[in-house]
N, C-alpha and C positions, 0 to 999 in steps of 0.2 A: 951711444952704444946701440947696436942693432939687436932686436929681440931674437931669442932662440927658443924653439919649441922642442921639448923632449917628450916622446911618446914611448910606451912600452907594451909589448905583447900583443900587437895588432894581429889578428888571425885571418881576417877577410880582406882580400885584395881591393874590393870596391870601397870598403871603409877607409883603407889607407889612402887610396886615390882621392877620396872626398876630403880627408883631413889635409892632404897636401894642397889641394885646390883652395880650401878655406884658409889655410895658413898663409898662402901667398896673398890672398885678398885682404887678410888682416894685417899684412905688413911684416910677417916673419921672414927673415932672410936665411935662416938655417933651421933645418928640422933634423933632429937626431932620433933614430929609431933604435931603441934598446931592446934586445931580446926579440927580434922579429920572428914570427911564427909562419912566415911565408916568404916567397921569392919577391924581393923588392922590385924586380924587373918583370914581374908577371904582366902579361898584356892587359889584364883587367885593372891593374893599378894604373897603368899608363892611360887607359881609356877613361877611367873615372876622374883622373887628375886634369884632364883637358876640357 
């Protein structure tokens, strides 16, 4: 079974990007964002996740 990460209420794009980058490094294959407080495709999310 592949691990799934569920996060809720992230407000800052940089924090979400960092979480995504860390989740990938930790081996998570799926990240579910419940009740996002920001645009998931914000350029700062993308920048922080790479």
